[in-house]
N, CA and C atoms as an extended XYZ file, in Angstrom:
444
Properties=species:S:1:pos:R:3:atomname:S:1:resname:S:1:resid:I:1 pbc="F F F"
N       251.888      112.559       68.886 N   MET     1
C       252.791      112.138       69.930 CA  MET     1
C       252.554      110.658       70.201 C   MET     1
N       253.595      109.870       70.295 N   ARG     2
C       253.518      108.443       70.563 CA  ARG     2
C       254.012      108.161       71.978 C   ARG     2
N       253.423      107.183       72.607 N   THR     3
C       253.863      106.780       73.931 CA  THR     3
C       254.437      105.379       73.841 C   THR     3
N       255.666      105.215       74.252 N   LEU     4
C       256.289      103.906       74.334 CA  LEU     4
C       256.481      103.608       75.802 C   LEU     4
N       255.914      102.511       76.259 N   SER     5
C       255.991      102.239       77.685 CA  SER     5
C       256.198      100.762       77.937 C   SER     5
N       257.127      100.440       78.766 N   ARG     6
C       257.320       99.077       79.255 CA  ARG     6
C       257.723       99.232       80.703 C   ARG     6
N       256.734       99.200       81.571 N   GLY     7
C       257.009       99.476       82.971 CA  GLY     7
C       257.234      100.961       83.145 C   GLY     7
N       258.103      101.351       84.033 N   CYS     8
C       258.416      102.761       84.253 CA  CYS     8
C       259.837      103.023       83.847 C   CYS     8
N       260.232      104.122       83.417 N   PRO     9
C       259.439      105.312       83.142 CA  PRO     9
C       258.824      105.272       81.738 C   PRO     9
N       257.942      106.205       81.460 N   VAL    10
C       257.304      106.346       80.163 CA  VAL    10
C       258.203      107.196       79.267 C   VAL    10
N       258.318      106.807       78.006 N   VAL    11
C       259.112      107.565       77.045 CA  VAL    11
C       258.155      108.226       76.062 C   VAL    11
N       258.295      109.518       75.881 N   TRP    12
C       257.475      110.247       74.923 CA  TRP    12
C       258.311      110.486       73.682 C   TRP    12
N       257.748      110.183       72.512 N   LEU    13
C       258.459      110.352       71.255 CA  LEU    13
C       257.521      111.041       70.264 C   LEU    13
N       257.942      112.173       69.730 N   ASN    14
C       257.119      112.832       68.726 CA  ASN    14
C       257.839      112.768       67.381 C   ASN    14
N       257.182      113.223       66.335 N   HIS    15
C       257.737      113.129       64.987 CA  HIS    15
C       259.047      113.886       64.841 C   HIS    15
N       259.162      115.030       65.503 N   GLU    16
C       260.388      115.824       65.410 CA  GLU    16
C       261.561      115.111       66.085 C   GLU    16
N       261.310      114.516       67.260 N   ASP    17
C       262.360      113.760       67.954 CA  ASP    17
C       262.826      112.580       67.099 C   ASP    17
N       261.875      111.881       66.503 N   ALA    18
C       262.237      110.735       65.664 CA  ALA    18
C       263.064      111.188       64.463 C   ALA    18
N       262.647      112.263       63.825 N   ALA    19
C       263.382      112.763       62.659 CA  ALA    19
C       264.796      113.201       63.044 C   ALA    19
N       264.933      113.868       64.180 N   SER    20
C       266.264      114.320       64.599 CA  SER    20
C       267.168      113.149       64.963 C   SER    20
N       266.575      112.001       65.372 N   ALA    21
C       267.360      110.809       65.691 CA  ALA    21
C       267.579      109.933       64.460 C   ALA    21
N       267.052      110.342       63.319 N   GLY    22
C       267.208      109.569       62.089 CA  GLY    22
C       266.283      108.377       61.996 C   GLY    22
N       265.189      108.378       62.779 N   ILE    23
C       264.232      107.276       62.755 CA  ILE    23
C       263.097      107.644       61.808 C   ILE    23
N       262.870      106.766       60.831 N   GLU    24
C       261.738      107.006       59.934 CA  GLU    24
C       261.077      105.683       59.587 C   GLU    24
N       259.805      105.747       59.247 N   ASP    25
C       259.040      104.548       58.926 CA  ASP    25
C       259.442      104.015       57.556 C   ASP    25
N       259.455      102.675       57.429 N   ASN    26
C       259.659      102.097       56.102 CA  ASN    26
C       258.317      102.053       55.368 C   ASN    26
N       258.313      101.567       54.151 N   GLU    27
C       257.088      101.595       53.336 CA  GLU    27
C       255.975      100.732       53.936 C   GLU    27
N       256.338       99.597       54.531 N   ALA    28
C       255.315       98.728       55.132 CA  ALA    28
C       254.642       99.424       56.311 C   ALA    28
N       255.421      100.069       57.153 N   ILE    29
C       254.850      100.781       58.307 CA  ILE    29
C       253.973      101.930       57.831 C   ILE    29
N       254.412      102.656       56.807 N   LYS    30
C       253.594      103.750       56.272 CA  LYS    30
C       252.258      103.228       55.761 C   LYS    30
N       252.277      102.084       55.068 N   LYS    31
C       251.045      101.488       54.536 CA  LYS    31
C       250.128      101.049       55.681 C   LYS    31
N       250.695      100.392       56.692 N   ILE    32
C       249.906       99.939       57.833 CA  ILE    32
C       249.270      101.126       58.546 C   ILE    32
N       250.058      102.166       58.781 N   LYS    33
C       249.529      103.353       59.455 CA  LYS    33
C       248.427      104.015       58.638 C   LYS    33
N       248.620      104.130       57.323 N   SER    34
C       247.615      104.809       56.497 CA  SER    34
C       246.313      104.011       56.420 C   SER    34
N       246.394      102.680       56.353 N   GLU    35
C       245.177      101.858       56.268 CA  GLU    35
C       244.434      101.790       57.602 C   GLU    35
N       245.171      101.798       58.705 N   LEU    36
C       244.524      101.635       60.013 CA  LEU    36
C       244.194      102.949       60.709 C   LEU    36
N       244.606      104.061       60.120 N   GLU    37
C       244.337      105.361       60.734 CA  GLU    37
C       242.832      105.547       60.915 C   GLU    37
N       242.445      105.913       62.118 N   ARG    38
C       241.056      106.143       62.508 CA  ARG    38
C       240.197      104.883       62.464 C   ARG    38
N       240.817      103.711       62.419 N   SER    39
C       240.077      102.454       62.460 CA  SER    39
C       239.817      102.061       63.908 C   SER    39
N       238.819      101.226       64.077 N   LYS    40
C       238.430      100.770       65.412 CA  LYS    40
C       238.848       99.306       65.577 C   LYS    40
N       239.505       99.005       66.697 N   LEU    41
C       239.860       97.622       67.010 CA  LEU    41
C       238.591       96.905       67.445 C   LEU    41
N       238.206       95.846       66.716 N   ILE    42
C       236.952       95.159       67.027 CA  ILE    42
C       237.139       93.747       67.575 C   ILE    42
N       238.330       93.161       67.402 N   ASP    43
C       238.542       91.820       67.929 CA  ASP    43
C       240.032       91.519       68.008 C   ASP    43
N       240.398       90.682       68.962 N   VAL    44
C       241.767       90.197       69.114 CA  VAL    44
C       241.672       88.708       69.391 C   VAL    44
N       242.486       87.915       68.700 N   SER    45
C       242.491       86.478       68.948 CA  SER    45
C       243.907       85.935       68.772 C   SER    45
N       244.105       84.744       69.318 N   VAL    46
C       245.387       84.048       69.202 CA  VAL    46
C       245.129       82.765       68.442 C   VAL    46
N       245.969       82.467       67.447 N   PHE    47
C       245.831       81.218       66.713 CA  PHE    47
C       246.076       80.076       67.695 C   PHE    47
N       245.222       79.069       67.689 N   ALA    48
C       245.304       77.969       68.652 CA  ALA    48
C       246.674       77.299       68.618 C   ALA    48
N       247.334       77.290       69.769 N   GLY    49
C       248.614       76.621       69.893 CA  GLY    49
C       249.759       77.306       69.181 C   GLY    49
N       249.590       78.516       68.748 N   GLU    50
C       250.642       79.229       68.006 CA  GLU    50
C       250.987       80.536       68.699 C   GLU    50
N       252.099       81.092       68.309 N   ARG    51
C       252.526       82.397       68.814 CA  ARG    51
C       252.186       83.458       67.773 C   ARG    51
N       250.906       83.485       67.402 N   ILE    52
C       250.405       84.420       66.397 CA  ILE    52
C       249.178       85.120       66.969 C   ILE    52
N       249.210       86.451       66.954 N   VAL    53
C       248.091       87.242       67.454 CA  VAL    53
C       247.464       87.965       66.267 C   VAL    53
N       246.137       87.927       66.202 N   GLN    54
C       245.411       88.573       65.109 CA  GLN    54
C       244.534       89.682       65.675 C   GLN    54
N       244.745       90.902       65.177 N   PHE    55
C       243.936       92.056       65.545 CA  PHE    55
C       243.040       92.369       64.358 C   PHE    55
N       241.746       92.535       64.609 N   ILE    56
C       240.828       92.889       63.526 CA  ILE    56
C       240.375       94.327       63.751 C   ILE    56
N       240.589       95.147       62.726 N   PHE    57
C       240.201       96.554       62.752 CA  PHE    57
C       239.098       96.784       61.736 C   PHE    57
N       238.264       97.797       62.005 N   GLN    58
C       237.253       98.202       61.038 CA  GLN    58
C       237.394       99.693       60.799 C   GLN    58
N       237.500      100.054       59.509 N   SER    59
C       237.659      101.469       59.166 CA  SER    59
C       236.332      102.195       59.338 C   SER    59
N       236.374      103.516       59.248 N   ILE    60
C       235.152      104.302       59.434 CA  ILE    60
C       234.147      104.081       58.307 C   ILE    60
N       234.606      103.514       57.173 N   VAL    61
C       233.676      103.193       56.081 CA  VAL    61
C       233.283      101.711       56.079 C   VAL    61
N       233.692      100.966       57.111 N   GLY    62
C       233.261       99.583       57.268 CA  GLY    62
C       234.193       98.518       56.722 C   GLY    62
N       235.333       98.889       56.205 N   ILE    63
C       236.283       97.907       55.670 CA  ILE    63
C       237.046       97.261       56.826 C   ILE    63
N       237.145       95.931       56.811 N   LYS    64
C       237.880       95.221       57.860 CA  LYS    64
C       239.309       94.953       57.413 C   LYS    64
N       240.229       95.116       58.369 N   TYR    65
C       241.640       94.818       58.153 CA  TYR    65
C       242.097       93.869       59.246 C   TYR    65
N       242.971       92.958       58.882 N   PHE    66
C       243.555       92.010       59.825 CA  PHE    66
C       245.028       92.353       59.987 C   PHE    66
N       245.428       92.652       61.212 N   LEU    67
C       246.831       92.900       61.524 CA  LEU    67
C       247.313       91.666       62.276 C   LEU    67
N       248.199       90.917       61.639 N   ILE    68
C       248.672       89.642       62.195 CA  ILE    68
C       250.098       89.828       62.674 C   ILE    68
N       250.333       89.497       63.939 N   VAL    69
C       251.648       89.647       64.550 CA  VAL    69
C       252.170       88.251       64.879 C   VAL    69
N       253.280       87.879       64.239 N   GLU    70
C       253.917       86.588       64.483 CA  GLU    70
C       255.035       86.789       65.493 C   GLU    70
N       254.959       86.074       66.598 N   LEU    71
C       255.894       86.262       67.710 CA  LEU    71
C       256.880       85.100       67.817 C   LEU    71
N       257.492       84.731       66.719 N   PHE    72
C       258.511       83.682       66.714 CA  PHE    72
C       259.561       84.054       65.681 C   PHE    72
N       260.709       83.392       65.745 N   GLY    73
C       261.796       83.720       64.828 CA  GLY    73
C       262.175       85.177       64.981 C   GLY    73
N       262.254       85.882       63.874 N   ASN    74
C       262.538       87.317       63.903 CA  ASN    74
C       261.274       88.142       64.110 C   ASN    74
N       260.128       87.483       64.146 N   GLY    75
C       258.859       88.192       64.293 CA  GLY    75
C       258.444       88.820       62.974 C   GLY    75
N       257.186       89.175       62.880 N   ASN    76
C       256.686       89.812       61.669 CA  ASN    76
C       255.354       90.480       61.979 C   ASN    76
N       255.032       91.491       61.203 N   ILE    77
C       253.741       92.171       61.272 CA  ILE    77
C       253.191       92.191       59.861 C   ILE    77
N       251.978       91.664       59.691 N   ILE    78
C       251.378       91.523       58.369 CA  ILE    78
C       250.007       92.186       58.373 C   ILE    78
N       249.748       93.048       57.406 N   LEU    79
C       248.439       93.678       57.243 CA  LEU    79
C       247.732       93.003       56.080 C   LEU    79
N       246.492       92.525       56.336 N   CYS    80
C       245.710       91.844       55.307 CA  CYS    80
C       244.332       92.484       55.188 C   CYS    80
N       243.708       92.267       54.019 N   ASN    81
C       242.332       92.721       53.859 CA  ASN    81
C       241.387       91.628       54.349 C   ASN    81
N       240.086       91.793       54.103 N   GLU    82
C       239.087       90.849       54.620 CA  GLU    82
C       239.266       89.433       54.094 C   GLU    82
N       239.812       89.287       52.892 N   SER    83
C       240.019       87.952       52.328 CA  SER    83
C       241.416       87.413       52.644 C   SER    83
N       242.118       88.067       53.581 N   LEU    84
C       243.470       87.708       54.025 CA  LEU    84
C       244.528       87.835       52.930 C   LEU    84
N       244.253       88.720       51.967 N   LYS    85
C       245.276       89.071       50.976 CA  LYS    85
C       246.247       90.037       51.649 C   LYS    85
N       247.538       89.779       51.533 N   ILE    86
C       248.546       90.592       52.196 CA  ILE    86
C       248.663       91.950       51.499 C   ILE    86
N       248.465       93.017       52.273 N   LEU    87
C       248.608       94.378       51.770 CA  LEU    87
C       250.003       94.928       52.059 C   LEU    87
N       250.550       94.577       53.219 N   ALA    88
C       251.885       95.041       53.620 CA  ALA    88
C       252.418       94.102       54.683 C   ALA    88
N       253.732       93.961       54.739 N   LEU    89
C       254.364       93.187       55.793 CA  LEU    89
C       255.771       93.689       56.011 C   LEU    89
N       256.256       93.504       57.229 N   ILE    90
C       257.579       94.003       57.592 CA  ILE    90
C       258.673       93.174       56.933 C   ILE    90
N       258.575       91.836       57.039 N   ILE    91
C       259.619       90.956       56.512 CA  ILE    91
C       258.994       89.965       55.527 C   ILE    91
N       259.241       90.130       54.219 N   PRO    92
C       258.767       89.125       53.257 CA  PRO    92
C       259.439       87.778       53.543 C   PRO    92
N       258.697       86.695       53.354 N   ILE    93
C       259.203       85.360       53.667 CA  ILE    93
C       259.036       84.457       52.452 C   ILE    93
N       260.080       83.690       52.152 N   ASN    94
C       260.027       82.690       51.095 CA  ASN    94
C       260.772       81.462       51.598 C   ASN    94
N       260.025       80.574       52.237 N   VAL    95
C       260.602       79.349       52.781 CA  VAL    95
C       259.844       78.150       52.228 C   VAL    95
N       260.319       76.981       52.561 N   ARG    96
C       259.776       75.735       52.020 CA  ARG    96
C       258.258       75.612       52.170 C   ARG    96
N       257.718       75.969       53.312 N   HIS    97
C       256.305       75.721       53.588 CA  HIS    97
C       255.384       76.917       53.352 C   HIS    97
N       255.930       78.109       53.068 N   ARG    98
C       255.051       79.238       52.776 CA  ARG    98
C       255.827       80.417       52.207 C   ARG    98
N       255.080       81.228       51.475 N   ILE    99
C       255.618       82.464       50.913 CA  ILE    99
C       254.713       83.595       51.369 C   ILE    99
N       255.312       84.626       51.958 N   LEU   100
C       254.560       85.810       52.383 CA  LEU   100
C       255.133       87.016       51.671 C   LEU   100
N       254.303       87.646       50.848 N   LYS   101
C       254.667       88.907       50.215 CA  LYS   101
C       253.378       89.597       49.784 C   LYS   101
N       253.423       90.908       49.593 N   PRO   102
C       252.207       91.629       49.213 CA  PRO   102
C       251.572       91.030       47.954 C   PRO   102
N       250.244       90.918       48.000 N   GLY   103
C       249.495       90.385       46.870 CA  GLY   103
C       249.101       88.927       47.036 C   GLY   103
N       249.810       88.177       47.888 N   LEU   104
C       249.470       86.776       48.138 CA  LEU   104
C       248.572       86.667       49.359 C   LEU   104
N       247.911       85.531       49.513 N   ASN   105
C       247.093       85.298       50.701 CA  ASN   105
C       247.972       84.885       51.869 C   ASN   105
N       247.561       85.284       53.077 N   TYR   106
C       248.301       84.922       54.285 CA  TYR   106
C       247.964       83.496       54.687 C   TYR   106
N       248.997       82.728       54.996 N   PHE   107
C       248.847       81.397       55.575 CA  PHE   107
C       249.780       81.305       56.764 C   PHE   107
N       249.275       80.812       57.899 N   PRO   108
C       250.171       80.623       59.044 CA  PRO   108
C       251.122       79.465       58.765 C   PRO   108
N       252.197       79.373       59.530 N   PRO   109
C       253.105       78.241       59.353 CA  PRO   109
C       252.404       76.942       59.740 C   PRO   109
N       252.900       75.803       59.250 N   PRO   110
C       252.277       74.542       59.633 CA  PRO   110
C       252.392       74.310       61.139 C   PRO   110
N       251.391       73.656       61.705 N   SER   111
C       251.396       73.376       63.141 CA  SER   111
C       252.539       72.447       63.493 C   SER   111
N       253.066       72.664       64.676 N   ARG   112
C       254.127       71.800       65.204 CA  ARG   112
C       253.590       71.137       66.450 C   ARG   112
N       253.309       69.882       66.375 N   GLY   113
C       252.901       69.165       67.573 CA  GLY   113
C       251.462       69.412       67.967 C   GLY   113
N       251.150       68.966       69.177 N   VAL   114
C       249.800       69.026       69.725 CA  VAL   114
C       249.593       70.356       70.436 C   VAL   114
N       248.392       70.916       70.289 N   ASN   115
C       248.043       72.143       70.997 CA  ASN   115
C       247.943       71.828       72.490 C   ASN   115
N       248.830       72.408       73.327 N   PRO   116
C       248.824       72.061       74.753 CA  PRO   116
C       247.544       72.468       75.484 C   PRO   116
N       246.809       73.429       74.968 N   ILE   117
C       245.571       73.854       75.617 CA  ILE   117
C       244.478       72.796       75.466 C   ILE   117
N       244.509       72.061       74.350 N   SER   118
C       243.486       71.036       74.124 CA  SER   118
C       243.883       69.682       74.705 C   SER   118
N       245.009       69.610       75.360 N   LEU   119
C       245.554       68.357       75.865 CA  LEU   119
C       245.077       68.090       77.290 C   LEU   119
N       244.501       66.914       77.524 N   ASN   120
C       244.165       66.522       78.888 CA  ASN   120
C       245.240       65.568       79.405 C   ASN   120
N       245.142       65.170       80.647 N   PHE   121
C       246.192       64.362       81.265 CA  PHE   121
C       246.351       63.008       80.567 C   PHE   121
N       245.234       62.350       80.230 N   ASP   122
C       245.316       61.042       79.582 CA  ASP   122
C       245.964       61.124       78.204 C   ASP   122
N       245.609       62.151       77.429 N   SER   123
C       246.223       62.275       76.101 CA  SER   123
C       247.697       62.661       76.219 C   SER   123
N       248.059       63.392       77.275 N   PHE   124
C       249.474       63.705       77.505 CA  PHE   124
C       250.251       62.424       77.817 C   PHE   124
N       249.689       61.575       78.679 N   LEU   125
C       250.346       60.299       78.994 CA  LEU   125
C       250.478       59.424       77.757 C   LEU   125
N       249.451       59.427       76.923 N   SER   126
C       249.509       58.665       75.675 CA  SER   126
C       250.613       59.191       74.767 C   SER   126
N       250.767       60.481       74.726 N   LEU   127
C       251.827       61.101       73.927 CA  LEU   127
C       253.206       60.713       74.459 C   LEU   127
N       253.334       60.700       75.764 N   VAL   128
C       254.614       60.322       76.386 CA  VAL   128
C       254.930       58.863       76.079 C   VAL   128
N       253.926       57.979       76.196 N   LYS   129
C       254.151       56.552       75.945 CA  LYS   129
C       254.474       56.263       74.486 C   LYS   129
N       253.876       57.051       73.569 N   SER   130
C       254.111       56.806       72.147 CA  SER   130
C       255.437       57.378       71.660 C   SER   130
N       256.062       58.220       72.472 N   ALA   131
C       257.341       58.815       72.077 CA  ALA   131
C       258.414       57.734       72.050 C   ALA   131
N       259.310       57.858       71.114 N   LYS   132
C       260.421       56.916       71.026 CA  LYS   132
C       261.288       57.062       72.264 C   LYS   132
N       261.964       56.013       72.604 N   GLN   133
C       262.884       56.055       73.737 CA  GLN   133
C       264.124       56.843       73.322 C   GLN   133
N       264.038       58.142       73.460 N   GLU   134
C       265.143       59.021       73.103 CA  GLU   134
C       265.735       59.599       74.364 C   GLU   134
N       267.014       59.804       74.331 N   ASN   135
C       267.692       60.393       75.475 CA  ASN   135
C       267.874       61.890       75.200 C   ASN   135
N       266.759       62.639       75.315 N   ILE   136
C       266.813       64.087       75.085 CA  ILE   136
C       266.275       64.809       76.311 C   ILE   136
N       266.660       66.067       76.448 N   ASP   137
C       266.180       66.821       77.602 CA  ASP   137
C       264.719       67.218       77.410 C   ASP   137
N       264.103       67.583       78.498 N   ILE   138
C       262.661       67.857       78.512 CA  ILE   138
C       262.272       69.007       77.595 C   ILE   138
N       263.083       70.065       77.514 N   LYS   139
C       262.683       71.201       76.667 CA  LYS   139
C       262.675       70.809       75.190 C   LYS   139
N       263.591       69.959       74.768 N   ARG   140
C       263.573       69.493       73.366 CA  ARG   140
C       262.370       68.601       73.114 C   ARG   140
N       262.079       67.718       74.064 N   TRP   141
C       260.936       66.840       73.895 CA  TRP   141
C       259.649       67.653       73.787 C   TRP   141
N       259.487       68.637       74.663 N   LEU   142
C       258.303       69.493       74.624 CA  LEU   142
C       258.215       70.241       73.296 C   LEU   142
N       259.336       70.778       72.830 N   GLY   143
C       259.354       71.513       71.569 CA  GLY   143
C       258.998       70.653       70.374 C   GLY   143
N       259.376       69.382       70.407 N   ARG   144
C       259.082       68.471       69.295 CA  ARG   144
C       257.660       67.931       69.331 C   ARG   144
N       257.083       67.815       70.521 N   ASN   145
C       255.788       67.154       70.648 CA  ASN   145
C       254.619       68.075       70.930 C   ASN   145
N       254.892       69.256       71.454 N   LEU   146
C       253.817       70.207       71.742 CA  LEU   146
C       254.011       71.467       70.916 C   LEU   146
N       252.948       72.109       70.599 N   SER   147
C       253.004       73.342       69.816 CA  SER   147
C       253.262       74.521       70.736 C   SER   147
N       254.521       74.622       71.218 N   ILE   148
C       254.891       75.735       72.100 CA  ILE   148
C       256.206       76.325       71.650 C   ILE   148
């Protein structure tokens, strides 16, 4: 039985309900579920200045798995082994700066701008002064200059 919850009320979904609604797992989800079944979550981290969350699981025989969740664009879920070789992913990617598909190593996208967490007031002012005199709104300026 699975519990899906976002605030109230709680929705209960079991395998029979999913099957009757025509919901079934794709091959990537099946692989992720089979590799992580009975594994223990041992660490969670966020890539500095990025919208990427990394969950580290350890199986009952000691094998570590990295479940990487990318929270930008269309989003993605990637399962990797200890050496960050991709075992399964929801959406394969082939773009200018990276390729994600099973068998290749995982690489995050290139950083965009300065990590706002590492920014102090003086370095922020320096960033503002070094910016070209552009007539753009604040959200565009922030998006171009900070990694948010």
